[in-house]
C-alpha positions in Angstrom: 2.2 20.8 -6.6 5.2 22.1 -4.6 4.4 25.7 -5.5 1.0 25.3 -3.9 2.6 23.7 -0.8 5.0 26.7 -0.5 2.0 29.1 -0.7 -0.4 27.0 1.4 -0.4 29.5 4.3 -1.5 32.3 1.9 -4.4 30.2 0.7 -5.4 29.4 4.3 -5.3 33.1 5.2 -8.0 33.5 2.5 -10.0 30.6 3.8 -9.3 28.7 0.6 -8.6 24.9 0.4 -6.0 23.4 -1.9 -6.9 20.0 -3.2 -5.0 17.8 -5.7 -6.5 14.9 -7.7 -4.6 12.1 -9.4 -5.3 9.1 -11.5 -2.5 7.3 -9.5 -3.3 4.4 -7.3 -3.1 4.9 -3.6 0.4 3.6 -3.1 1.8 5.8 -5.9 -0.1 8.8 -4.7 1.2 8.3 -1.1 4.7 8.0 -2.4 4.5 11.3 -4.2 2.9 13.1 -1.3 5.7 11.9 1.0 8.5 12.6 -1.6 7.5 16.2 -2.1 6.1 16.8 1.4 2.5 17.7 0.6 0.2 18.5 3.6 -2.9 19.3 1.6 -5.3 16.6 0.5 -4.5 14.5 -2.6 -7.4 12.4 -4.1 -6.3 9.3 -6.0 -7.7 6.7 -8.3 -9.5 9.0 -10.7 -10.7 7.3 -13.8 -8.9 8.8 -16.8 -11.7 9.0 -19.4 -14.4 9.9 -16.9 -12.4 12.8 -15.5 -11.6 14.0 -19.0 -15.2 13.8 -20.0 -16.5 15.6 -16.9 -13.8 18.4 -16.8 -12.7 18.9 -20.4 -9.1 17.8 -19.5 -6.9 16.5 -22.2 -6.6 12.7 -22.3 -3.7 11.3 -24.2 -4.7 7.8 -25.5 -1.1 6.8 -26.5 0.2 7.1 -22.9 -3.2 6.7 -21.2 -2.7 9.9 -19.2 -4.6 13.0 -18.2 -2.6 16.2 -18.8 -2.4 18.8 -15.9 -5.7 20.7 -15.4 -6.2 23.3 -12.7 -9.4 24.8 -11.5 -10.3 27.6 -9.1 -13.8 26.8 -7.8 -15.9 28.8 -5.4 -17.9 27.1 -2.6 -21.1 27.6 -4.6 -19.6 25.7 -7.6 -18.9 28.8 -9.7 -15.7 28.4 -11.8 -13.4 31.3 -11.3 -10.7 30.0 -13.6 -9.4 26.9 -15.4 -6.2 26.0 -17.2 -5.8 23.0 -19.3 -2.3 21.9 -20.3 -1.2 19.6 -23.1 2.4 19.4 -21.9 4.9 20.6 -19.3 4.2 24.3 -19.9 1.0 26.4 -19.8 0.1 25.8 -16.2 -1.4 28.2 -13.7 1.1 30.2 -11.7 0.2 30.0 -8.0 0.5 33.8 -7.7 -2.0 34.2 -10.5 -4.4 32.0 -8.7 -4.0 34.1 -5.5 -4.7 37.2 -7.6 -7.9 35.7 -9.0 -9.0 34.8 -5.5 -8.2 38.3 -4.2 -10.0 39.9 -7.1 -13.1 37.8 -6.4 -13.0 38.6 -2.7 -12.8 42.4 -3.5 -15.7 42.1 -5.9 -17.9 40.3 -3.4 -17.2 43.0 -0.8 -18.1 45.8 -3.2 
């Protein structure tokens, strides 16, 4: 989340919104936002199983958690990319996302 905050200006230059979503309740989500200094929107209170069913994210029953899932979605709803993690590794690199966006912009201008 902090990597996206650090590159937020680059997303804004491309007219791209960064949004995070969490299963945390509002107080925990607010605490995290303040702790790491996020300025982009963070949705809270997502329902674990419903989110997993709708997105394909990995739900871990034992700990009742959703593993990190990242999506690059165009305004028209087209999915440009998705990464599903089952642990602390295997997540999207923020620069890779910017590259996907830049590629799509170039393709749409061709």
